[in-house]
mmCIF file as gemmi writes it, N, C-alpha and C atoms, coordinates in Angstrom:
data_model
loop_
_atom_site.group_PDB
_atom_site.id
_atom_site.type_symbol
_atom_site.label_atom_id
_atom_site.label_alt_id
_atom_site.label_comp_id
_atom_site.label_asym_id
_atom_site.label_entity_id
_atom_site.label_seq_id
_atom_site.pdbx_PDB_ins_code
_atom_site.Cartn_x
_atom_site.Cartn_y
_atom_site.Cartn_z
_atom_site.occupancy
_atom_site.B_iso_or_equiv
_atom_site.pdbx_formal_charge
_atom_site.auth_seq_id
_atom_site.auth_asym_id
_atom_site.pdbx_PDB_model_num
ATOM 1 N N . MET Axp A 1 ? 12.577 7.365 0.953 1 0 ? 1 A 1
ATOM 2 C CA . MET Axp A 1 ? 12.542 8.149 2.168 1 0 ? 1 A 1
ATOM 3 C C . MET Axp A 1 ? 11.751 9.418 1.89 1 0 ? 1 A 1
ATOM 4 N N . ALA Axp A 2 ? 10.851 9.759 2.77 1 0 ? 2 A 1
ATOM 5 C CA . ALA Axp A 2 ? 10.046 10.967 2.623 1 0 ? 2 A 1
ATOM 6 C C . ALA Axp A 2 ? 10.931 12.2 2.756 1 0 ? 2 A 1
ATOM 7 N N . ALA Axp A 3 ? 10.531 13.276 2.076 1 0 ? 3 A 1
ATOM 8 C CA . ALA Axp A 3 ? 11.345 14.495 2.073 1 0 ? 3 A 1
ATOM 9 C C . ALA Axp A 3 ? 11.511 15.096 3.469 1 0 ? 3 A 1
ATOM 10 N N . ASN Axp A 4 ? 10.519 14.952 4.335 1 0 ? 4 A 1
ATOM 11 C CA . ASN Axp A 4 ? 10.577 15.571 5.652 1 0 ? 4 A 1
ATOM 12 C C . ASN Axp A 4 ? 11.097 14.657 6.746 1 0 ? 4 A 1
ATOM 13 N N . SER Axp A 5 ? 11.35 13.402 6.445 1 0 ? 5 A 1
ATOM 14 C CA . SER Axp A 5 ? 11.815 12.505 7.496 1 0 ? 5 A 1
ATOM 15 C C . SER Axp A 5 ? 13.325 12.601 7.64 1 0 ? 5 A 1
ATOM 16 N N . LEU Axp A 6 ? 13.791 12.421 8.865 1 0 ? 6 A 1
ATOM 17 C CA . LEU Axp A 6 ? 15.216 12.47 9.146 1 0 ? 6 A 1
ATOM 18 C C . LEU Axp A 6 ? 15.822 11.098 8.931 1 0 ? 6 A 1
ATOM 19 N N . PRO Axp A 7 ? 16.992 11.026 8.302 1 0 ? 7 A 1
ATOM 20 C CA . PRO Axp A 7 ? 17.66 9.736 8.186 1 0 ? 7 A 1
ATOM 21 C C . PRO Axp A 7 ? 18.055 9.236 9.572 1 0 ? 7 A 1
ATOM 22 N N . THR Axp A 8 ? 17.968 7.955 9.764 1 0 ? 8 A 1
ATOM 23 C CA . THR Axp A 8 ? 18.338 7.382 11.054 1 0 ? 8 A 1
ATOM 24 C C . THR Axp A 8 ? 19.352 6.27 10.839 1 0 ? 8 A 1
ATOM 25 N N . ALA Axp A 9 ? 20.065 5.968 11.876 1 0 ? 9 A 1
ATOM 26 C CA . ALA Axp A 9 ? 21.017 4.865 11.858 1 0 ? 9 A 1
ATOM 27 C C . ALA Axp A 9 ? 20.731 3.996 13.071 1 0 ? 9 A 1
ATOM 28 N N . ILE Axp A 10 ? 20.877 2.699 12.896 1 0 ? 10 A 1
ATOM 29 C CA . ILE Axp A 10 ? 20.694 1.775 14.01 1 0 ? 10 A 1
ATOM 30 C C . ILE Axp A 10 ? 22.079 1.477 14.568 1 0 ? 10 A 1
ATOM 31 N N . THR Axp A 11 ? 22.266 1.791 15.843 1 0 ? 11 A 1
ATOM 32 C CA . THR Axp A 11 ? 23.559 1.572 16.475 1 0 ? 11 A 1
ATOM 33 C C . THR Axp A 11 ? 23.375 0.777 17.754 1 0 ? 11 A 1
ATOM 34 N N . ALA Axp A 12 ? 24.352 -0.044 18.064 1 0 ? 12 A 1
ATOM 35 C CA . ALA Axp A 12 ? 24.281 -0.81 19.305 1 0 ? 12 A 1
ATOM 36 C C . ALA Axp A 12 ? 25.68 -1.143 19.79 1 0 ? 12 A 1
ATOM 37 N N . PRO Axp A 13 ? 26.062 -0.619 20.958 1 0 ? 13 A 1
ATOM 38 C CA . PRO Axp A 13 ? 27.33 -1.047 21.55 1 0 ? 13 A 1
ATOM 39 C C . PRO Axp A 13 ? 27.231 -2.525 21.928 1 0 ? 13 A 1
ATOM 40 N N . PRO Axp A 14 ? 28.351 -3.191 22.026 1 0 ? 14 A 1
ATOM 41 C CA . PRO Axp A 14 ? 28.314 -4.616 22.379 1 0 ? 14 A 1
ATOM 42 C C . PRO Axp A 14 ? 27.538 -4.854 23.682 1 0 ? 14 A 1
ATOM 43 N N . GLY Axp A 15 ? 26.621 -5.797 23.647 1 0 ? 15 A 1
ATOM 44 C CA . GLY Axp A 15 ? 25.86 -6.157 24.831 1 0 ? 15 A 1
ATOM 45 C C . GLY Axp A 15 ? 24.645 -5.277 25.089 1 0 ? 15 A 1
ATOM 46 N N . GLU Axp A 16 ? 24.362 -4.31 24.209 1 0 ? 16 A 1
ATOM 47 C CA . GLU Axp A 16 ? 23.198 -3.448 24.396 1 0 ? 16 A 1
ATOM 48 C C . GLU Axp A 16 ? 22.254 -3.572 23.219 1 0 ? 16 A 1
ATOM 49 N N . GLU Axp A 17 ? 21.02 -3.178 23.448 1 0 ? 17 A 1
ATOM 50 C CA . GLU Axp A 17 ? 19.997 -3.246 22.424 1 0 ? 17 A 1
ATOM 51 C C . GLU Axp A 17 ? 20.173 -2.099 21.422 1 0 ? 17 A 1
ATOM 52 N N . ALA Axp A 18 ? 19.881 -2.368 20.151 1 0 ? 18 A 1
ATOM 53 C CA . ALA Axp A 18 ? 20.017 -1.35 19.103 1 0 ? 18 A 1
ATOM 54 C C . ALA Axp A 18 ? 18.965 -0.257 19.29 1 0 ? 18 A 1
ATOM 55 N N . THR Axp A 19 ? 19.381 0.987 19.052 1 0 ? 19 A 1
ATOM 56 C CA . THR Axp A 19 ? 18.463 2.116 19.131 1 0 ? 19 A 1
ATOM 57 C C . THR Axp A 19 ? 18.602 2.962 17.874 1 0 ? 19 A 1
ATOM 58 N N . GLU Axp A 20 ? 17.567 3.723 17.572 1 0 ? 20 A 1
ATOM 59 C CA . GLU Axp A 20 ? 17.629 4.619 16.422 1 0 ? 20 A 1
ATOM 60 C C . GLU Axp A 20 ? 18.315 5.915 16.84 1 0 ? 20 A 1
ATOM 61 N N . LYS Axp A 21 ? 19.167 6.425 15.963 1 0 ? 21 A 1
ATOM 62 C CA . LYS Axp A 21 ? 19.878 7.659 16.236 1 0 ? 21 A 1
ATOM 63 C C . LYS Axp A 21 ? 19.562 8.631 15.103 1 0 ? 21 A 1
ATOM 64 N N . LYS Axp A 22 ? 19.003 9.796 15.446 1 0 ? 22 A 1
ATOM 65 C CA . LYS Axp A 22 ? 18.667 10.778 14.423 1 0 ? 22 A 1
ATOM 66 C C . LYS Axp A 22 ? 19.913 11.528 13.988 1 0 ? 22 A 1
ATOM 67 N N . ARG Axp A 23 ? 19.959 11.824 12.708 1 0 ? 23 A 1
ATOM 68 C CA . ARG Axp A 23 ? 21.086 12.555 12.137 1 0 ? 23 A 1
ATOM 69 C C . ARG Axp A 23 ? 21.027 14.006 12.591 1 0 ? 23 A 1
ATOM 70 N N . LYS Axp A 24 ? 22.195 14.577 12.888 1 0 ? 24 A 1
ATOM 71 C CA . LYS Axp A 24 ? 22.28 15.986 13.27 1 0 ? 24 A 1
ATOM 72 C C . LYS Axp A 24 ? 22.508 16.831 12.016 1 0 ? 24 A 1
ATOM 73 N N . TYR Axp A 25 ? 21.918 18.003 12.007 1 0 ? 25 A 1
ATOM 74 C CA . TYR Axp A 25 ? 22.108 18.951 10.918 1 0 ? 25 A 1
ATOM 75 C C . TYR Axp A 25 ? 22.834 20.179 11.45 1 0 ? 25 A 1
ATOM 76 N N . PHE Axp A 26 ? 23.582 20.839 10.569 1 0 ? 26 A 1
ATOM 77 C CA . PHE Axp A 26 ? 24.417 21.975 10.963 1 0 ? 26 A 1
ATOM 78 C C . PHE Axp A 26 ? 24.15 23.17 10.068 1 0 ? 26 A 1
ATOM 79 N N . ASP Axp A 27 ? 24.311 24.356 10.631 1 0 ? 27 A 1
ATOM 80 C CA . ASP Axp A 27 ? 24.234 25.601 9.883 1 0 ? 27 A 1
ATOM 81 C C . ASP Axp A 27 ? 25.643 26.128 9.708 1 0 ? 27 A 1
ATOM 82 N N . ILE Axp A 28 ? 25.897 26.724 8.554 1 0 ? 28 A 1
ATOM 83 C CA . ILE Axp A 28 ? 27.204 27.295 8.244 1 0 ? 28 A 1
ATOM 84 C C . ILE Axp A 28 ? 27.005 28.784 8.006 1 0 ? 28 A 1
ATOM 85 N N . ASP Axp A 29 ? 27.635 29.601 8.819 1 0 ? 29 A 1
ATOM 86 C CA . ASP Axp A 29 ? 27.569 31.051 8.66 1 0 ? 29 A 1
ATOM 87 C C . ASP Axp A 29 ? 28.893 31.548 8.094 1 0 ? 29 A 1
ATOM 88 N N . ILE Axp A 30 ? 28.795 32.398 7.083 1 0 ? 30 A 1
ATOM 89 C CA . ILE Axp A 30 ? 29.989 33.013 6.49 1 0 ? 30 A 1
ATOM 90 C C . ILE Axp A 30 ? 29.92 34.509 6.748 1 0 ? 30 A 1
ATOM 91 N N . TYR Axp A 31 ? 30.956 35.039 7.366 1 0 ? 31 A 1
ATOM 92 C CA . TYR Axp A 31 ? 31.046 36.472 7.637 1 0 ? 31 A 1
ATOM 93 C C . TYR Axp A 31 ? 31.779 37.125 6.466 1 0 ? 31 A 1
ATOM 94 N N . ARG Axp A 32 ? 31 37.659 5.536 1 0 ? 32 A 1
ATOM 95 C CA . ARG Axp A 32 ? 31.539 38.182 4.27 1 0 ? 32 A 1
ATOM 96 C C . ARG Axp A 32 ? 32.559 39.294 4.476 1 0 ? 32 A 1
ATOM 97 N N . ASP Axp A 33 ? 32.375 40.124 5.478 1 0 ? 33 A 1
ATOM 98 C CA . ASP Axp A 33 ? 33.308 41.227 5.707 1 0 ? 33 A 1
ATOM 99 C C . ASP Axp A 33 ? 34.695 40.727 6.124 1 0 ? 33 A 1
ATOM 100 N N . TRP Axp A 34 ? 34.758 39.537 6.679 1 0 ? 34 A 1
ATOM 101 C CA . TRP Axp A 34 ? 36.043 38.991 7.132 1 0 ? 34 A 1
ATOM 102 C C . TRP Axp A 34 ? 36.699 38.11 6.073 1 0 ? 34 A 1
ATOM 103 N N . CYS Axp A 35 ? 35.897 37.555 5.181 1 0 ? 35 A 1
ATOM 104 C CA . CYS Axp A 35 ? 36.381 36.584 4.188 1 0 ? 35 A 1
ATOM 105 C C . CYS Axp A 35 ? 37.219 37.267 3.112 1 0 ? 35 A 1
ATOM 106 N N . LYS Axp A 36 ? 38.389 36.665 2.798 1 0 ? 36 A 1
ATOM 107 C CA . LYS Axp A 36 ? 39.217 37.202 1.716 1 0 ? 36 A 1
ATOM 108 C C . LYS Axp A 36 ? 39.158 36.308 0.476 1 0 ? 36 A 1
ATOM 109 N N . SER Axp A 37 ? 38.19 35.387 0.444 1 0 ? 37 A 1
ATOM 110 C CA . SER Axp A 37 ? 37.918 34.536 -0.728 1 0 ? 37 A 1
ATOM 111 C C . SER Axp A 37 ? 39.088 33.646 -1.122 1 0 ? 37 A 1
ATOM 112 N N . CYS Axp A 38 ? 39.74 33.052 -0.136 1 0 ? 38 A 1
ATOM 113 C CA . CYS Axp A 38 ? 40.893 32.198 -0.429 1 0 ? 38 A 1
ATOM 114 C C . CYS Axp A 38 ? 40.484 30.828 -0.961 1 0 ? 38 A 1
ATOM 115 N N . GLY Axp A 39 ? 39.275 30.346 -0.607 1 0 ? 39 A 1
ATOM 116 C CA . GLY Axp A 39 ? 38.785 29.066 -1.102 1 0 ? 39 A 1
ATOM 117 C C . GLY Axp A 39 ? 39.202 27.856 -0.288 1 0 ? 39 A 1
ATOM 118 N N . ILE Axp A 40 ? 39.87 28.066 0.838 1 0 ? 40 A 1
ATOM 119 C CA . ILE Axp A 40 ? 40.303 26.937 1.666 1 0 ? 40 A 1
ATOM 120 C C . ILE Axp A 40 ? 39.1 26.123 2.142 1 0 ? 40 A 1
ATOM 121 N N . CYS Axp A 41 ? 38.026 26.802 2.519 1 0 ? 41 A 1
ATOM 122 C CA . CYS Axp A 41 ? 36.836 26.096 3.014 1 0 ? 41 A 1
ATOM 123 C C . CYS Axp A 41 ? 36.264 25.159 1.952 1 0 ? 41 A 1
ATOM 124 N N . ALA Axp A 42 ? 36.144 25.652 0.716 1 0 ? 42 A 1
ATOM 125 C CA . ALA Axp A 42 ? 35.601 24.837 -0.375 1 0 ? 42 A 1
ATOM 126 C C . ALA Axp A 42 ? 36.532 23.675 -0.702 1 0 ? 42 A 1
ATOM 127 N N . ALA Axp A 43 ? 37.836 23.916 -0.636 1 0 ? 43 A 1
ATOM 128 C CA . ALA Axp A 43 ? 38.802 22.867 -0.959 1 0 ? 43 A 1
ATOM 129 C C . ALA Axp A 43 ? 38.829 21.762 0.088 1 0 ? 43 A 1
ATOM 130 N N . LEU Axp A 44 ? 38.622 22.108 1.36 1 0 ? 44 A 1
ATOM 131 C CA . LEU Axp A 44 ? 38.745 21.118 2.43 1 0 ? 44 A 1
ATOM 132 C C . LEU Axp A 44 ? 37.452 20.413 2.81 1 0 ? 44 A 1
ATOM 133 N N . CYS Axp A 45 ? 36.306 20.924 2.403 1 0 ? 45 A 1
ATOM 134 C CA . CYS Axp A 45 ? 35.023 20.344 2.829 1 0 ? 45 A 1
ATOM 135 C C . CYS Axp A 45 ? 34.867 18.918 2.293 1 0 ? 45 A 1
ATOM 136 N N . PRO Axp A 46 ? 34.774 17.916 3.185 1 0 ? 46 A 1
ATOM 137 C CA . PRO Axp A 46 ? 34.66 16.528 2.733 1 0 ? 46 A 1
ATOM 138 C C . PRO Axp A 46 ? 33.307 16.209 2.097 1 0 ? 46 A 1
ATOM 139 N N . LYS Axp A 47 ? 32.309 17.036 2.341 1 0 ? 47 A 1
ATOM 140 C CA . LYS Axp A 47 ? 30.971 16.789 1.796 1 0 ? 47 A 1
ATOM 141 C C . LYS Axp A 47 ? 30.596 17.766 0.687 1 0 ? 47 A 1
ATOM 142 N N . HIS Axp A 48 ? 31.536 18.609 0.274 1 0 ? 48 A 1
ATOM 143 C CA . HIS Axp A 48 ? 31.332 19.555 -0.837 1 0 ? 48 A 1
ATOM 144 C C . HIS Axp A 48 ? 30.107 20.44 -0.615 1 0 ? 48 A 1
ATOM 145 N N . CYS Axp A 49 ? 30.02 21.01 0.571 1 0 ? 49 A 1
ATOM 146 C CA . CYS Axp A 49 ? 28.909 21.909 0.918 1 0 ? 49 A 1
ATOM 147 C C . CYS Axp A 49 ? 29.062 23.28 0.281 1 0 ? 49 A 1
ATOM 148 N N . PHE Axp A 50 ? 30.272 23.611 -0.173 1 0 ? 50 A 1
ATOM 149 C CA . PHE Axp A 50 ? 30.566 24.939 -0.704 1 0 ? 50 A 1
ATOM 150 C C . PHE Axp A 50 ? 30.828 24.893 -2.198 1 0 ? 50 A 1
ATOM 151 N N . THR Axp A 51 ? 30.566 26.011 -2.835 1 0 ? 51 A 1
ATOM 152 C CA . THR Axp A 51 ? 31.075 26.303 -4.169 1 0 ? 51 A 1
ATOM 153 C C . THR Axp A 51 ? 31.627 27.715 -4.075 1 0 ? 51 A 1
ATOM 154 N N . ARG Axp A 52 ? 32.191 28.208 -5.152 1 0 ? 52 A 1
ATOM 155 C CA . ARG Axp A 52 ? 32.746 29.563 -5.121 1 0 ? 52 A 1
ATOM 156 C C . ARG Axp A 52 ? 32.002 30.444 -6.114 1 0 ? 52 A 1
ATOM 157 N N . ASP Axp A 53 ? 31.77 31.695 -5.718 1 0 ? 53 A 1
ATOM 158 C CA . ASP Axp A 53 ? 31.073 32.63 -6.591 1 0 ? 53 A 1
ATOM 159 C C . ASP Axp A 53 ? 32.048 33.242 -7.603 1 0 ? 53 A 1
ATOM 160 N N . ASP Axp A 54 ? 31.586 34.218 -8.379 1 0 ? 54 A 1
ATOM 161 C CA . ASP Axp A 54 ? 32.414 34.834 -9.426 1 0 ? 54 A 1
ATOM 162 C C . ASP Axp A 54 ? 33.668 35.501 -8.882 1 0 ? 54 A 1
ATOM 163 N N . THR Axp A 55 ? 33.619 35.959 -7.632 1 0 ? 55 A 1
ATOM 164 C CA . THR Axp A 55 ? 34.785 36.616 -7.044 1 0 ? 55 A 1
ATOM 165 C C . THR Axp A 55 ? 35.662 35.636 -6.26 1 0 ? 55 A 1
ATOM 166 N N . GLY Axp A 56 ? 35.27 34.363 -6.231 1 0 ? 56 A 1
ATOM 167 C CA . GLY Axp A 56 ? 36.048 33.357 -5.51 1 0 ? 56 A 1
ATOM 168 C C . GLY Axp A 56 ? 35.587 33.131 -4.091 1 0 ? 56 A 1
ATOM 169 N N . GLY Axp A 57 ? 34.593 33.9 -3.655 1 0 ? 57 A 1
ATOM 170 C CA . GLY Axp A 57 ? 34.069 33.757 -2.306 1 0 ? 57 A 1
ATOM 171 C C . GLY Axp A 57 ? 33.247 32.491 -2.15 1 0 ? 57 A 1
ATOM 172 N N . PRO Axp A 58 ? 33.174 31.964 -0.955 1 0 ? 58 A 1
ATOM 173 C CA . PRO Axp A 58 ? 32.424 30.726 -0.731 1 0 ? 58 A 1
ATOM 174 C C . PRO Axp A 58 ? 30.915 30.95 -0.717 1 0 ? 58 A 1
ATOM 175 N N . LEU Axp A 59 ? 30.207 29.981 -1.266 1 0 ? 59 A 1
ATOM 176 C CA . LEU Axp A 59 ? 28.75 29.936 -1.2 1 0 ? 59 A 1
ATOM 177 C C . LEU Axp A 59 ? 28.362 28.577 -0.637 1 0 ? 59 A 1
ATOM 178 N N . VAL Axp A 60 ? 27.488 28.568 0.326 1 0 ? 60 A 1
ATOM 179 C CA . VAL Axp A 60 ? 27.005 27.301 0.885 1 0 ? 60 A 1
ATOM 180 C C . VAL Axp A 60 ? 25.899 26.811 -0.035 1 0 ? 60 A 1
ATOM 181 N N . VAL Axp A 61 ? 26.157 25.709 -0.746 1 0 ? 61 A 1
ATOM 182 C CA . VAL Axp A 61 ? 25.191 25.198 -1.707 1 0 ? 61 A 1
ATOM 183 C C . VAL Axp A 61 ? 24.406 24 -1.184 1 0 ? 61 A 1
ATOM 184 N N . ASP Axp A 62 ? 24.948 23.301 -0.198 1 0 ? 62 A 1
ATOM 185 C CA . ASP Axp A 62 ? 24.267 22.11 0.315 1 0 ? 62 A 1
ATOM 186 C C . ASP Axp A 62 ? 24.463 21.982 1.822 1 0 ? 62 A 1
ATOM 187 N N . PRO Axp A 63 ? 23.817 22.861 2.601 1 0 ? 63 A 1
ATOM 188 C CA . PRO Axp A 63 ? 24.032 22.831 4.048 1 0 ? 63 A 1
ATOM 189 C C . PRO Axp A 63 ? 23.562 21.535 4.71 1 0 ? 63 A 1
ATOM 190 N N . ASP Axp A 64 ? 22.594 20.84 4.095 1 0 ? 64 A 1
ATOM 191 C CA . ASP Axp A 64 ? 22.108 19.598 4.689 1 0 ? 64 A 1
ATOM 192 C C . ASP Axp A 64 ? 23.135 18.472 4.612 1 0 ? 64 A 1
ATOM 193 N N . SER Axp A 65 ? 24.131 18.619 3.768 1 0 ? 65 A 1
ATOM 194 C CA . SER Axp A 65 ? 25.199 17.61 3.676 1 0 ? 65 A 1
ATOM 195 C C . SER Axp A 65 ? 26.266 17.794 4.744 1 0 ? 65 A 1
ATOM 196 N N . CYS Axp A 66 ? 26.3 18.952 5.386 1 0 ? 66 A 1
ATOM 197 C CA . CYS Axp A 66 ? 27.324 19.25 6.387 1 0 ? 66 A 1
ATOM 198 C C . CYS Axp A 66 ? 27.249 18.253 7.546 1 0 ? 66 A 1
ATOM 199 N N . ILE Axp A 67 ? 28.409 17.695 7.897 1 0 ? 67 A 1
ATOM 200 C CA . ILE Axp A 67 ? 28.48 16.73 9.001 1 0 ? 67 A 1
ATOM 201 C C . ILE Axp A 67 ? 29.041 17.355 10.27 1 0 ? 67 A 1
ATOM 202 N N . GLY Axp A 68 ? 29.329 18.658 10.204 1 0 ? 68 A 1
ATOM 203 C CA . GLY Axp A 68 ? 29.808 19.36 11.393 1 0 ? 68 A 1
ATOM 204 C C . GLY Axp A 68 ? 31.233 19.049 11.768 1 0 ? 68 A 1
ATOM 205 N N . CYS Axp A 69 ? 32.047 18.63 10.823 1 0 ? 69 A 1
ATOM 206 C CA . CYS Axp A 69 ? 33.44 18.275 11.132 1 0 ? 69 A 1
ATOM 207 C C . CYS Axp A 69 ? 34.255 19.507 11.538 1 0 ? 69 A 1
ATOM 208 N N . GLY Axp A 70 ? 33.871 20.68 11.018 1 0 ? 70 A 1
ATOM 209 C CA . GLY Axp A 70 ? 34.545 21.91 11.394 1 0 ? 70 A 1
ATOM 210 C C . GLY Axp A 70 ? 35.836 22.21 10.655 1 0 ? 70 A 1
ATOM 211 N N . TRP Axp A 71 ? 36.172 21.428 9.631 1 0 ? 71 A 1
ATOM 212 C CA . TRP Axp A 71 ? 37.418 21.677 8.901 1 0 ? 71 A 1
ATOM 213 C C . TRP Axp A 71 ? 37.451 23.071 8.312 1 0 ? 71 A 1
ATOM 214 N N . CYS Axp A 72 ? 36.333 23.514 7.749 1 0 ? 72 A 1
ATOM 215 C CA . CYS Axp A 72 ? 36.292 24.849 7.155 1 0 ? 72 A 1
ATOM 216 C C . CYS Axp A 72 ? 36.523 25.919 8.221 1 0 ? 72 A 1
ATOM 217 N N . GLU Axp A 73 ? 35.887 25.749 9.354 1 0 ? 73 A 1
ATOM 218 C CA . GLU Axp A 73 ? 35.997 26.718 10.45 1 0 ? 73 A 1
ATOM 219 C C . GLU Axp A 73 ? 37.412 26.733 11.047 1 0 ? 73 A 1
ATOM 220 N N . ILE Axp A 74 ? 37.974 25.571 11.253 1 0 ? 74 A 1
ATOM 221 C CA . ILE Axp A 74 ? 39.298 25.456 11.864 1 0 ? 74 A 1
ATOM 222 C C . ILE Axp A 74 ? 40.391 26.032 10.965 1 0 ? 74 A 1
ATOM 223 N N . HIS Axp A 75 ? 40.28 25.791 9.657 1 0 ? 75 A 1
ATOM 224 C CA . HIS Axp A 75 ? 41.349 26.178 8.734 1 0 ? 75 A 1
ATOM 225 C C . HIS Axp A 75 ? 41.159 27.544 8.092 1 0 ? 75 A 1
ATOM 226 N N . CYS Axp A 76 ? 40.05 28.207 8.353 1 0 ? 76 A 1
ATOM 227 C CA . CYS Axp A 76 ? 39.833 29.537 7.784 1 0 ? 76 A 1
ATOM 228 C C . CYS Axp A 76 ? 40.821 30.525 8.413 1 0 ? 76 A 1
ATOM 229 N N . PRO Axp A 77 ? 41.697 31.125 7.606 1 0 ? 77 A 1
ATOM 230 C CA . PRO Axp A 77 ? 42.686 32.036 8.174 1 0 ? 77 A 1
ATOM 231 C C . PRO Axp A 77 ? 42.085 33.357 8.663 1 0 ? 77 A 1
ATOM 232 N N . ASP Axp A 78 ? 40.85 33.63 8.258 1 0 ? 78 A 1
ATOM 233 C CA . ASP Axp A 78 ? 40.202 34.898 8.617 1 0 ? 78 A 1
ATOM 234 C C . ASP Axp A 78 ? 39.125 34.743 9.688 1 0 ? 78 A 1
ATOM 235 N N . PHE Axp A 79 ? 38.927 33.537 10.189 1 0 ? 79 A 1
ATOM 236 C CA . PHE Axp A 79 ? 37.878 33.254 11.177 1 0 ? 79 A 1
ATOM 237 C C . PHE Axp A 79 ? 36.515 33.704 10.645 1 0 ? 79 A 1
ATOM 238 N N . ALA Axp A 80 ? 36.29 33.497 9.339 1 0 ? 80 A 1
ATOM 239 C CA . ALA Axp A 80 ? 35.097 33.998 8.672 1 0 ? 80 A 1
ATOM 240 C C . ALA Axp A 80 ? 33.978 32.968 8.564 1 0 ? 80 A 1
ATOM 241 N N . ILE Axp A 81 ? 34.176 31.773 9.122 1 0 ? 81 A 1
ATOM 242 C CA . ILE Axp A 81 ? 33.155 30.721 9.04 1 0 ? 81 A 1
ATOM 243 C C . ILE Axp A 81 ? 32.848 30.205 10.43 1 0 ? 81 A 1
ATOM 244 N N . SER Axp A 82 ? 31.571 29.978 10.654 1 0 ? 82 A 1
ATOM 245 C CA . SER Axp A 82 ? 31.111 29.39 11.905 1 0 ? 82 A 1
ATOM 246 C C . SER Axp A 82 ? 30.176 28.23 11.57 1 0 ? 82 A 1
ATOM 247 N N . VAL Axp A 83 ? 30.446 27.073 12.136 1 0 ? 83 A 1
ATOM 248 C CA . VAL Axp A 83 ? 29.606 25.892 11.957 1 0 ? 83 A 1
ATOM 249 C C . VAL Axp A 83 ? 28.996 25.56 13.308 1 0 ? 83 A 1
ATOM 250 N N . HIS Axp A 84 ? 27.687 25.442 13.35 1 0 ? 84 A 1
ATOM 251 C CA . HIS Axp A 84 ? 27.023 25.138 14.615 1 0 ? 84 A 1
ATOM 252 C C . HIS Axp A 84 ? 25.804 24.262 14.374 1 0 ? 84 A 1
ATOM 253 N N . PRO Axp A 85 ? 25.442 23.432 15.356 1 0 ? 85 A 1
ATOM 254 C CA . PRO Axp A 85 ? 24.279 22.552 15.194 1 0 ? 85 A 1
ATOM 255 C C . PRO Axp A 85 ? 23.009 23.364 14.99 1 0 ? 85 A 1
ATOM 256 N N . ARG Axp A 86 ? 22.161 22.862 14.116 1 0 ? 86 A 1
ATOM 257 C CA . ARG Axp A 86 ? 20.854 23.478 13.933 1 0 ? 86 A 1
ATOM 258 C C . ARG Axp A 86 ? 19.995 23.194 15.149 1 0 ? 86 A 1
ATOM 259 N N . PRO Axp A 87 ? 19.242 24.182 15.577 1 0 ? 87 A 1
ATOM 260 C CA . PRO Axp A 87 ? 18.332 23.917 16.699 1 0 ? 87 A 1
ATOM 261 C C . PRO Axp A 87 ? 17.29 22.879 16.286 1 0 ? 87 A 1
ATOM 262 N N . THR Axp A 88 ? 17.022 21.971 17.194 1 0 ? 88 A 1
ATOM 263 C CA . THR Axp A 88 ? 15.994 20.966 16.908 1 0 ? 88 A 1
ATOM 264 C C . THR Axp A 88 ? 14.672 21.435 17.484 1 0 ? 88 A 1
ATOM 265 N N . ILE Axp A 89 ? 13.624 21.093 16.803 1 0 ? 89 A 1
ATOM 266 C CA . ILE Axp A 89 ? 12.285 21.458 17.274 1 0 ? 89 A 1
ATOM 267 C C . ILE Axp A 89 ? 11.745 20.277 18.053 1 0 ? 89 A 1
ATOM 268 N N . THR Axp A 90 ? 11.457 20.515 19.324 1 0 ? 90 A 1
ATOM 269 C CA . THR Axp A 90 ? 10.901 19.455 20.157 1 0 ? 90 A 1
ATOM 270 C C . THR Axp A 90 ? 9.421 19.716 20.362 1 0 ? 90 A 1
ATOM 271 N N . PRO Axp A 91 ? 8.622 18.666 20.279 1 0 ? 91 A 1
ATOM 272 C CA . PRO Axp A 91 ? 7.184 18.851 20.484 1 0 ? 91 A 1
ATOM 273 C C . PRO Axp A 91 ? 6.893 19.275 21.913 1 0 ? 91 A 1
ATOM 274 N N . THR Axp A 92 ? 5.967 20.183 22.068 1 0 ? 92 A 1
ATOM 275 C CA . THR Axp A 92 ? 5.549 20.638 23.4 1 0 ? 92 A 1
ATOM 276 C C . THR Axp A 92 ? 4.074 20.316 23.572 1 0 ? 92 A 1
ATOM 277 N N . SER Axp A 93 ? 3.652 20.207 24.802 1 0 ? 93 A 1
ATOM 278 C CA . SER Axp A 93 ? 2.244 19.932 25.042 1 0 ? 93 A 1
ATOM 279 C C . SER Axp A 93 ? 1.433 21.185 24.742 1 0 ? 93 A 1
ATOM 280 N N . ASP Axp A 94 ? 0.253 20.98 24.218 1 0 ? 94 A 1
ATOM 281 C CA . ASP Axp A 94 ? -0.626 22.088 23.846 1 0 ? 94 A 1
ATOM 282 C C . ASP Axp A 94 ? -1.485 22.443 25.05 1 0 ? 94 A 1
ATOM 283 N N . ASN Axp A 95 ? -1.245 23.626 25.627 1 0 ? 95 A 1
ATOM 284 C CA . ASN Axp A 95 ? -2.001 24.071 26.782 1 0 ? 95 A 1
ATOM 285 C C . ASN Axp A 95 ? -3.166 24.976 26.41 1 0 ? 95 A 1
ATOM 286 N N . SER Axp A 96 ? -3.565 24.966 25.133 1 0 ? 96 A 1
ATOM 287 C CA . SER Axp A 96 ? -4.633 25.862 24.703 1 0 ? 96 A 1
ATOM 288 C C . SER Axp A 96 ? -6.004 25.456 25.252 1 0 ? 96 A 1
ATOM 289 N N . GLU Axp A 97 ? -6.145 24.221 25.731 1 0 ? 97 A 1
ATOM 290 C CA . GLU Axp A 97 ? -7.428 23.784 26.266 1 0 ? 97 A 1
ATOM 291 C C . GLU Axp A 97 ? -7.469 23.861 27.795 1 0 ? 97 A 1
ATOM 292 N N . ALA Axp A 98 ? -6.587 24.626 28.402 1 0 ? 98 A 1
ATOM 293 C CA . ALA Axp A 98 ? -6.564 24.748 29.865 1 0 ? 98 A 1
ATOM 294 C C . ALA Axp A 98 ? -7.831 25.456 30.346 1 0 ? 98 A 1
ATOM 295 N N . ASP Axp A 99 ? -8.352 25.006 31.502 1 0 ? 99 A 1
ATOM 296 C CA . ASP Axp A 99 ? -9.581 25.594 32.048 1 0 ? 99 A 1
ATOM 297 C C . ASP Axp A 99 ? -9.316 26.905 32.719 1 0 ? 99 A 1
C-alpha cells in the first residue's frame, strides 16, 4: 500500500452492490492545563495511541491508529481530551482559467 493512499474496505449490505469505504482519521487534542496525568486514557485506548511522558502525562504517539471510539475522552475525569474527525480535503474545481 502506498504511503499516501487511504485504506479502504469493501462493504455490502445484503442485496446491494459492494462499495469502497474510506477509512476515517481522527485528531486527539490534550488540554495539558486540565490533565492531572492519571493515565486512564493510555490504559483504556484499544489501539495504543498514547504513551506516557516522564511525568506520567499522556503523549499521542500514533494518531493515525485512532478509531474514534472516544474511550479516552469519555473516561477522562478532567475532561482534558477531545477526539474529533480530521477534516477531509475534497477536490475543488480550478477556476484559475476563468475568462
